[in-house]
C-alpha positions in Angstrom: -4.1 11.8 -9.2 -5.1 10.9 -12.7 -3.2 8.9 -15.3 -2.9 11.0 -18.5 -2.7 7.8 -20.6 -5.8 5.9 -19.5 -7.7 8.2 -17.2 -7.5 5.9 -14.1 -7.4 7.9 -10.9 -5.4 7.2 -7.7 -5.6 8.6 -4.2 -1.8 8.6 -3.8 0.8 10.0 -6.2 3.0 7.0 -5.4 0.2 4.7 -6.7 0.0 6.7 -9.9 3.8 6.4 -10.3 3.6 2.7 -9.9 0.7 2.4 -12.3 2.7 4.3 -14.9 4.9 1.2 -15.3 2.0 -0.5 -17.1 2.1 2.1 -19.9 5.9 2.4 -20.0 6.3 -1.3 -20.1 8.8 -1.0 -17.3 9.0 -4.3 -15.4 11.4 -3.5 -12.5 10.5 -6.5 -10.3 11.8 -10.0 -11.3 11.7 -13.5 -9.9 15.2 -14.6 -9.0 14.1 -18.3 -9.4 12.7 -18.2 -12.9 13.4 -14.7 -14.3 9.8 -13.7 -14.9 9.3 -9.9 -14.6 6.5 -7.8 -13.2 5.3 -4.2 -13.1 4.3 -4.4 -9.5 5.9 -5.8 -6.4 2.7 -7.3 -5.2 2.4 -9.3 -8.4 5.9 -10.6 -7.9 5.0 -11.7 -4.3 1.9 -13.6 -5.6 4.0 -15.2 -8.3 6.7 -16.4 -5.8 4.1 -18.6 -4.1 4.3 -20.8 -7.1 7.9 -21.7 -6.1 7.3 -21.8 -2.3 3.9 -23.5 -2.3 2.7 -20.9 0.2 -1.0 -20.3 0.3 -2.4 -16.7 0.5 
């Protein structure tokens, strides 16, 4: 599956759909502690370690 905006390709349609948030500036994931928003759930999870002190 290929992104029509930037040409990046993905093996899964769901991955392309998630990537599309980058171009649409949609940031559906947000940190409940500080309000920062993210385009991907994984980025939110990484960010939340700032608040918990958890190591990867």
